[in-house]
C-alpha positions as CSV (number, residue, x, y, z in Angstrom):
1,X,-5.2,-7.0,13.4
2,X,-4.0,-3.6,12.7
3,X,-1.7,-2.4,10.4
4,X,0.8,0.5,10.9
5,X,2.3,2.1,7.8
6,X,5.5,3.6,7.7
7,X,5.0,5.1,4.6
8,X,8.0,5.2,2.3
9,X,10.3,3.0,4.3
10,X,10.4,-0.9,4.8
11,X,9.8,-3.2,7.6
12,X,12.1,-4.6,10.3
13,X,12.8,-8.2,11.0
14,X,14.1,-11.0,13.1
15,X,14.9,-14.7,11.9
16,X,15.3,-17.5,13.8
17,X,17.2,-20.2,11.5
18,X,16.7,-22.5,14.8
19,X,13.1,-22.2,14.3
20,X,11.2,-24.7,12.1
21,X,8.9,-23.5,10.0
22,X,5.2,-24.5,11.3
23,X,3.7,-26.9,8.8
24,X,0.6,-24.3,8.4
25,X,2.6,-21.7,7.3
26,X,4.2,-24.3,4.9
27,X,0.8,-24.9,3.8
28,X,-0.1,-21.3,3.5
29,X,3.0,-20.4,1.4
30,X,2.2,-23.2,-1.0
31,X,-1.0,-21.9,-1.8
32,X,0.1,-18.2,-2.3
33,X,2.6,-19.6,-4.9
34,X,0.0,-18.5,-7.5
35,X,-0.3,-14.8,-6.4
36,X,3.4,-14.0,-6.4
37,X,4.1,-16.0,-9.7
38,X,1.6,-14.3,-11.7
39,X,2.9,-10.8,-9.7
40,X,5.9,-11.3,-10.8
41,X,5.7,-12.2,-13.9
42,X,3.9,-8.9,-14.6
43,X,6.4,-7.1,-12.9
44,X,9.2,-9.3,-14.9
45,X,7.5,-8.1,-18.5
46,X,7.6,-4.4,-17.8
47,X,9.5,-2.5,-19.9
48,X,10.7,1.3,-19.5
49,X,7.6,2.8,-17.5
50,X,6.3,6.2,-17.8
51,X,7.1,7.6,-14.3
52,X,4.4,10.0,-12.7
53,X,3.8,12.6,-10.8
54,X,4.0,14.5,-14.1
55,X,4.5,18.0,-12.1
56,X,2.1,20.9,-12.8
57,X,2.4,24.6,-11.3
58,X,-0.1,25.3,-8.9
59,X,-1.3,28.3,-6.7
60,X,-3.3,25.9,-4.0
61,X,-2.8,27.2,-0.7
62,X,-5.6,25.7,1.2
63,X,-4.6,22.4,3.0
64,X,-5.8,20.1,1.1
65,X,-6.3,16.2,1.6
66,X,-6.6,13.6,-1.1
67,X,-7.9,10.5,-1.0
68,X,-9.7,7.1,-2.1
69,X,-12.6,5.4,-1.4
70,X,-11.8,1.3,-1.8
71,X,-14.2,-1.5,-1.3
72,X,-14.0,-5.0,-2.9
73,X,-15.5,-8.4,-2.8
74,X,-14.4,-11.8,-3.6
75,X,-10.8,-11.2,-4.8
76,X,-7.2,-10.5,-3.4
77,X,-6.0,-7.1,-5.3
78,X,-3.9,-4.4,-5.0
79,X,-3.8,-0.4,-5.2
80,X,-1.2,1.6,-6.2
81,X,-0.5,5.5,-6.6
82,X,2.4,6.3,-8.5
83,X,3.9,2.8,-8.5
84,X,3.8,2.8,-4.7
85,X,1.7,0.4,-2.5
86,X,-1.5,2.1,-1.3
87,X,-3.5,-1.2,-0.2
88,X,-3.0,-4.6,-0.5
89,X,-5.9,-7.5,0.3
90,X,-4.5,-11.0,0.0
91,X,-3.7,-14.4,1.7
92,X,-6.4,-16.5,3.6
93,X,-8.6,-13.6,4.5
94,X,-10.2,-13.3,1.3
95,X,-11.1,-17.2,1.1
96,X,-14.7,-17.1,1.9
97,X,-15.1,-13.8,-0.6
98,X,-15.6,-11.0,2.3
99,X,-14.2,-7.6,1.4
100,X,-13.2,-4.3,2.7
101,X,-14.1,-0.7,2.7
102,X,-12.5,2.7,3.7
103,X,-11.0,5.6,2.6
104,X,-7.2,5.9,2.2
105,X,-5.4,9.1,2.6
106,X,-2.8,9.8,-0.8
107,X,-0.7,13.0,-0.1
108,X,1.9,11.2,1.7
109,X,2.1,9.2,-1.8
110,X,1.4,12.2,-4.4
111,X,4.3,14.2,-3.1
112,X,3.4,16.9,-5.5
113,X,1.0,18.5,-7.7
114,X,0.4,17.0,-11.0
115,X,-0.8,14.1,-13.0
116,X,-0.5,10.9,-11.2
117,X,-1.0,7.3,-12.0
118,X,-3.5,4.6,-10.0
119,X,-2.6,1.1,-10.6
120,X,-5.1,-1.9,-9.6
121,X,-4.3,-5.5,-9.8
122,X,-6.6,-7.9,-9.4
123,X,-6.4,-11.8,-8.5
124,X,-8.9,-14.4,-7.5
125,X,-9.7,-15.3,-4.0
126,X,-7.5,-17.2,-1.6
127,X,-7.0,-21.1,-3.1
128,X,-8.1,-20.2,-6.2
129,X,-6.1,-19.6,-9.7
130,X,-8.4,-18.0,-12.2
131,X,-11.3,-15.6,-11.6
132,X,-15.0,-16.7,-12.1
133,X,-17.9,-14.4,-12.7
134,X,-17.1,-12.7,-9.1
135,X,-14.8,-10.2,-7.9
136,X,-14.3,-6.5,-8.0
137,X,-12.9,-3.5,-6.6
138,X,-14.2,0.1,-6.6
139,X,-12.2,3.6,-5.8
140,X,-13.8,7.1,-5.3
141,X,-11.0,9.8,-5.8
142,X,-12.0,12.4,-3.5
143,X,-10.2,15.7,-1.5
144,X,-11.3,17.9,1.3
145,X,-9.3,21.0,3.3
146,X,-7.9,20.3,6.9
147,X,-9.7,24.3,7.5
148,X,-13.6,23.4,6.9
149,X,-13.8,19.3,7.1
150,X,-16.8,20.3,4.3
151,X,-18.3,17.9,2.1
152,X,-15.7,15.7,-0.2
153,X,-14.9,17.2,-3.5
154,X,-15.1,14.1,-5.8
155,X,-12.7,14.1,-8.9
156,X,-14.5,14.6,-11.7
157,X,-12.4,12.8,-13.9
158,X,-12.8,9.6,-12.1
159,X,-16.5,9.5,-12.5
160,X,-16.9,11.9,-9.1
161,X,-19.0,10.3,-6.4
162,X,-20.4,7.6,-8.5
163,X,-16.5,6.3,-8.9
164,X,-14.6,3.8,-10.6
165,X,-16.3,0.1,-11.0
166,X,-13.9,-2.6,-11.8
167,X,-16.1,-5.6,-11.8
168,X,-18.0,-8.0,-15.1
169,X,-21.3,-6.6,-14.6
170,X,-23.0,-4.5,-17.4
171,X,-24.2,-2.2,-14.8
172,X,-23.3,0.5,-12.7
173,X,-25.0,1.5,-9.2
174,X,-25.8,5.3,-9.1
175,X,-26.1,7.9,-6.3
176,X,-29.5,9.1,-6.0
177,X,-29.1,12.4,-7.0
178,X,-27.2,11.8,-10.0
179,X,-30.3,9.9,-11.7
180,X,-31.2,13.1,-13.6
181,X,-27.9,13.1,-15.0
182,X,-27.2,9.6,-16.0
183,X,-27.8,8.3,-19.8
184,X,-29.4,4.9,-20.0
185,X,-31.0,5.0,-16.4
186,X,-32.7,2.2,-15.3
187,X,-33.8,2.0,-11.6
188,X,-30.7,2.7,-9.4
189,X,-28.7,1.6,-12.6
190,X,-27.1,2.6,-15.3
191,X,-25.0,1.0,-18.1
192,X,-21.7,0.6,-18.0
193,X,-18.5,-1.3,-19.7
194,X,-17.8,-4.2,-18.1
195,X,-14.4,-5.6,-17.5
196,X,-13.8,-9.2,-18.7
197,X,-11.6,-11.3,-16.2
198,X,-13.3,-14.3,-16.2
199,X,-10.7,-17.0,-16.5
200,X,-7.8,-14.8,-16.1
201,X,-4.8,-15.7,-13.0
202,X,-4.8,-11.8,-13.1
203,X,-6.2,-8.4,-14.3
204,X,-4.7,-4.9,-14.6
205,X,-6.0,-1.4,-14.7
206,X,-4.7,1.6,-14.8
207,X,-5.5,5.6,-15.0
208,X,-4.4,8.5,-14.8
209,X,-5.9,11.5,-12.8
210,X,-5.2,15.2,-11.6
211,X,-4.6,16.2,-8.1
212,X,-3.4,19.4,-6.7
213,X,-1.2,19.6,-2.9
214,X,-0.3,22.8,-1.5
215,X,3.6,21.7,-1.8
216,X,6.3,20.3,-3.6
217,X,8.4,17.3,-1.8
218,X,11.2,15.2,-3.5
219,X,10.9,11.9,-1.2
220,X,11.9,9.4,-3.0
221,X,11.6,10.6,-6.6
222,X,15.2,11.3,-7.0
223,X,16.5,8.1,-5.4
224,X,18.5,5.6,-6.6
225,X,16.8,2.8,-8.7
226,X,17.2,-0.2,-6.6
227,X,15.8,-2.9,-8.8
228,X,18.4,-1.7,-11.6
229,X,20.9,-2.2,-8.9
230,X,20.3,-5.9,-8.4
231,X,19.2,-7.2,-12.1
232,X,22.2,-4.7,-13.7
233,X,24.8,-4.2,-11.0
234,X,24.2,-7.5,-9.8
235,X,23.5,-6.1,-6.0
236,X,22.6,-8.0,-3.1
237,X,19.5,-6.2,-2.3
238,X,17.8,-8.7,-0.5
239,X,20.8,-9.4,2.0
240,X,21.3,-5.6,2.4
241,X,17.5,-5.3,3.4
242,X,17.2,-7.8,5.3
243,X,20.5,-6.3,7.6
244,X,18.3,-3.1,7.9
245,X,15.2,-4.8,9.2
246,X,17.2,-6.4,12.1
247,X,18.7,-3.1,13.0
248,X,15.3,-2.1,13.5
249,X,14.0,-5.3,14.9
250,X,16.7,-5.0,17.7
251,X,15.9,-1.7,18.3
252,X,12.4,-2.9,19.1
253,X,13.6,-5.6,21.2
254,X,15.3,-3.4,23.7
255,X,12.4,-1.2,23.4
256,X,14.6,1.7,22.6
257,X,12.2,4.1,21.9
258,X,14.7,7.3,21.0
259,X,16.6,5.2,18.6
260,X,13.7,4.1,16.7
261,X,12.0,7.6,16.7
262,X,15.2,8.8,15.1
263,X,15.3,6.0,12.6
264,X,12.1,7.0,11.2
265,X,12.3,10.4,11.5
266,X,12.3,11.5,7.7
267,X,9.6,9.3,7.0
268,X,7.5,10.7,10.0
269,X,8.0,14.1,8.7
270,X,7.0,13.6,5.4
271,X,3.8,12.0,6.3
272,X,2.8,14.4,8.8
273,X,3.6,17.2,6.6
274,X,1.7,15.7,3.4
275,X,-1.1,15.2,5.6
276,X,-1.5,18.6,7.5
277,X,-0.7,17.5,10.8
278,X,-1.2,20.2,13.7
279,X,1.2,20.0,16.5
280,X,-0.9,18.1,18.8
281,X,-1.4,15.3,16.0
282,X,2.1,15.1,15.4
283,X,2.7,14.3,19.4
284,X,-0.3,11.9,19.2
285,X,1.3,9.9,16.2
286,X,4.7,9.7,17.9
287,X,3.3,8.8,21.3
288,X,1.1,5.9,19.5
289,X,4.1,4.2,18.5
290,X,5.9,5.0,21.8
291,X,3.0,3.2,23.7
292,X,3.1,0.4,21.4
293,X,6.7,-0.5,21.7
294,X,7.0,0.0,25.5
295,X,3.9,-2.1,26.0
296,X,5.3,-5.0,27.6
297,X,2.3,-7.4,26.2
298,X,3.2,-6.8,22.8
299,X,6.2,-9.5,21.9
300,X,7.8,-9.5,18.6
301,X,7.0,-12.7,16.8
302,X,9.7,-14.8,15.1
303,X,10.0,-14.4,11.6
304,X,11.2,-16.9,8.6
305,X,13.5,-16.2,5.7
306,X,11.1,-18.8,3.7
307,X,8.0,-16.3,4.4
308,X,10.2,-13.1,2.6
309,X,9.4,-11.6,-0.4
310,X,11.2,-8.8,-1.8
311,X,9.2,-6.1,-2.9
312,X,10.0,-3.2,-5.2
313,X,7.4,0.1,-5.2
314,X,8.1,3.7,-6.7
315,X,9.5,2.6,-10.1
316,X,12.3,0.8,-8.6
317,X,13.3,3.5,-6.3
318,X,11.4,1.9,-3.1
319,X,12.1,-1.7,-1.8
320,X,10.7,-3.7,1.4
321,X,10.4,-7.4,2.3
322,X,6.6,-8.3,2.9
323,X,5.2,-11.8,4.2
324,X,4.5,-14.3,1.2
325,X,1.3,-15.6,3.0
326,X,-0.5,-12.0,3.4
327,X,1.3,-9.3,1.6
328,X,1.9,-7.7,5.4
329,X,4.9,-6.5,7.4
330,X,7.4,-9.1,8.3
331,X,7.7,-7.6,11.7
332,X,4.9,-8.3,13.9
333,X,4.0,-7.6,17.7
334,X,1.5,-9.9,19.0
335,X,-0.6,-9.2,22.1
336,X,0.4,-11.7,24.6
337,X,-3.3,-11.3,26.3
338,X,-5.1,-11.3,23.0
339,X,-3.8,-13.7,20.4
340,X,-5.9,-12.1,18.1
341,X,-4.8,-8.7,18.2
342,X,-1.5,-8.6,15.8
343,X,0.4,-5.1,14.7
344,X,2.0,-5.4,11.5
345,X,4.9,-2.8,11.1
346,X,5.7,-1.7,7.3
347,X,8.4,0.1,6.2
348,X,10.0,1.2,2.8
349,X,13.5,1.6,2.1
350,X,15.4,4.3,-0.5
351,X,18.8,4.8,-1.5
352,X,19.2,8.7,-1.9
353,X,22.4,8.9,-3.6
354,X,24.9,6.2,-5.2
355,X,27.2,4.3,-2.5
356,X,24.6,5.6,0.1
357,X,23.1,3.2,2.6
358,X,19.1,2.5,2.5
359,X,17.0,4.3,4.6
360,X,13.8,4.8,5.6
361,X,11.3,7.1,3.9
């Protein structure tokens, strides 16, 4: 499986009213009820939040790329930067306790230099309702430059190259070159303050970090709060978002490449500028989408309204629809020659000004 994230937009979708929801899907939806119940409870409990970034002036000119290396085991989890989703792992894939690991660029979520918020929400693995002794998420914050591609520089305020360990252990593994600088060093481990979430249905962790970028983008920072429109102004955001998904779906169904590229143009400009893409890299990225849309081996899967979850991000300024079973985008292209090859297209929407239509960002 692969995921194509259209950072700052929403997904597209098709709903087939005539098709009956498969029995397996119904069962999996039932098993993910606890995840969404706990998640929605946390969001409902949130009062007015301090919004990030808190902008600072910078003289940075190098083409810096900030990123977070993430690894986990034995849990479902979400990682947000300034309340925008960076990574979500949930559903049946977590049932047997496995994990993931890898670097994730974050310039496209930071938008400007300043103080930023990282938030991790952890949930028991699929089919479990509370944590036992298991489960962890580790984060390492670093940056490098496009000019040199030198060894990454790790954020000292986020525990440097040892990173942040969100787990229940009282020991933390450390890098060998740090041994002489650690207090309480014992073999390959040092003492740490354990997180305690045994018996909890969800565990949430926040921290503030400083990051610099050589640009200052508006992105969605000044956009309308869509969550407030839904709850205070009683707007039907779900159906409005669905209508936009359907438009995108129809473009892909027709394999209308140019119309699709026009639709995601603002998002693509933001992402490629934030990550300092060269012209040939921009072209290659666009060609990747074009090749996928034009590939006759890939067909759009039918979608079912019962599987949709409205998902607000960016302090309510972004919205998307995600699949309740795995948290991925609801537009899925399956390879007819290899059914294990499924591509998820993720989008987020914004409303720039009061009364405007939703647009991909």
